[in-house]
C-alpha positions as CSV (number, residue, x, y, z in Angstrom):
1,X,-15.1,0.0,-14.5
2,X,-15.1,0.0,-18.2
3,X,-14.3,-2.8,-20.9
4,X,-11.2,-1.5,-21.8
5,X,-9.8,-1.5,-18.0
6,X,-11.0,-5.3,-17.3
7,X,-8.9,-6.1,-20.3
8,X,-5.8,-4.0,-19.3
9,X,-6.5,-5.4,-15.7
10,X,-6.2,-9.2,-17.2
11,X,-3.4,-8.2,-19.4
12,X,-1.3,-6.7,-16.4
13,X,-2.1,-10.0,-14.4
14,X,-1.6,-12.9,-17.2
15,X,1.5,-11.1,-17.7
16,X,2.8,-11.3,-14.1
17,X,3.7,-7.5,-13.8
18,X,1.3,-7.2,-11.4
19,X,0.1,-9.7,-8.6
20,X,-3.5,-10.1,-7.7
21,X,-2.8,-8.6,-4.2
22,X,-1.5,-5.3,-5.3
23,X,-4.6,-5.2,-8.2
24,X,-7.0,-5.9,-5.4
25,X,-5.6,-3.4,-3.3
26,X,-5.6,-0.8,-6.3
27,X,-9.0,-1.4,-6.9
28,X,-10.3,-1.0,-3.3
29,X,-8.6,2.3,-3.2
30,X,-10.2,3.4,-5.8
31,X,-13.3,2.3,-5.0
32,X,-12.8,4.1,-1.3
33,X,-12.3,7.3,-3.1
34,X,-15.1,7.1,-5.1
35,X,-17.2,6.5,-2.1
36,X,-15.6,9.2,-0.1
37,X,-16.3,11.6,-3.1
38,X,-20.0,10.7,-3.4
39,X,-20.8,10.9,0.1
40,X,-19.1,14.1,0.3
41,X,-20.8,15.5,-3.0
42,X,-24.5,14.6,-1.3
43,X,-23.5,16.0,2.1
44,X,-22.8,19.3,0.3
45,X,-25.7,19.0,-1.8
46,X,-28.1,18.2,1.1
47,X,-26.5,21.4,2.9
48,X,-27.2,23.4,0.2
49,X,-30.9,22.0,-0.5
50,X,-31.8,23.1,3.2
51,X,-30.7,27.1,2.0
52,X,-32.2,27.2,-1.2
53,X,-35.4,29.2,-1.6
54,X,-37.3,29.8,-4.9
55,X,-36.9,33.1,-6.3
56,X,-39.7,34.9,-8.6
57,X,-38.9,34.4,-12.3
């Protein structure tokens, strides 16, 4: 999370337009999506690495 995002989230909470519960749910959802994308990417890379064979230049 960048510093800009941190300031933006703090400003939202201080204004009272977003509760800490909603903010925590949003951050948790983003973290879960990021983790899923990372795991799927790692799985795809591992699958391709098994099939990769070097070729002559």
